[in-house]
C-alpha positions, 0 to 999 in steps of 0.5 A: 508490516513485519516480515510474517505479514507477507508470508502468504501468497495472495489469492489474486497473485495469479490474476493479470496486472491491472491497467490504467484507464487509458490502457497506458501508464501516464508516468511508469513504463509498462513494466514498472507499472506491472511491478508496482501493481503486483507489489500493491496486490502483495501488500493489500491482497484480495481476501474473503472479506474484500478486494485487494489493491489490484481491484482498487486500482492503487497502481493506477492512482500512484501512477497518476500521482507521480505523473502529476507531481510538481516535485521531481523527487517522489517520482524519481524515488519510485522509479529507482525503487522499482528498479531496486525491487527487480535487482533484489529479485535477481539477487535472490532468485536469479530472475526479474520480479515479474518472472519470479513465481508468486512465492518468490515475489512475496519473498522479495517483499518480505525481505524489503519489509524485514527491517521496517522500523529502522530501514537502512538499505535502499529496498527497506527505505523504498518499502516504507514509501511504497507501503505508505502510498499503497495504503493511502491509495487503497483506503481512499478508494471506494473499494477500501472505504466501502468494501474493506472499512465498511463505511456507510456514510453519515447515518442516523445513530439510534443512540449516543456512541461517543464519550460523555464528558459529564461523567468525568469529574473536573477538579480545578485548582483553587485560585490563590487570593 
């Protein structure tokens, strides 16, 4: 995602952060969970077409994934990444990420995404991890699959909509004798 792709303040930026089904995060602290939820909603915001990451409970999915991880590195990367986001917000705006305005939060994410193709800084590297996790969680959720992608499941097609290989001539090399 390029920096310009996160320039608009999400429609749901004023909504309170989602909470895990149990009310308590499984891995993250409540503050880390709120930061993750807000970052997720900035990356995939609610729009006129479909609900965003908050409605899809992306933060809860990532929280559960980190809590169940056999490998200690991914949870550590996420925890350090969220600290980096908070530190970047303090550097840019003089306040914690959750205390920043919606526009300031988007500016933090835009800075993290600014060098997405060749990340060098810790916040740029974390953005790649975060974006991939958010996209995976969203597009495997019911909201992402059915409302965003409008997947209807296995349905009967009235006509063939695939590729017809019979229309392509096949030229095989002649064998040598």
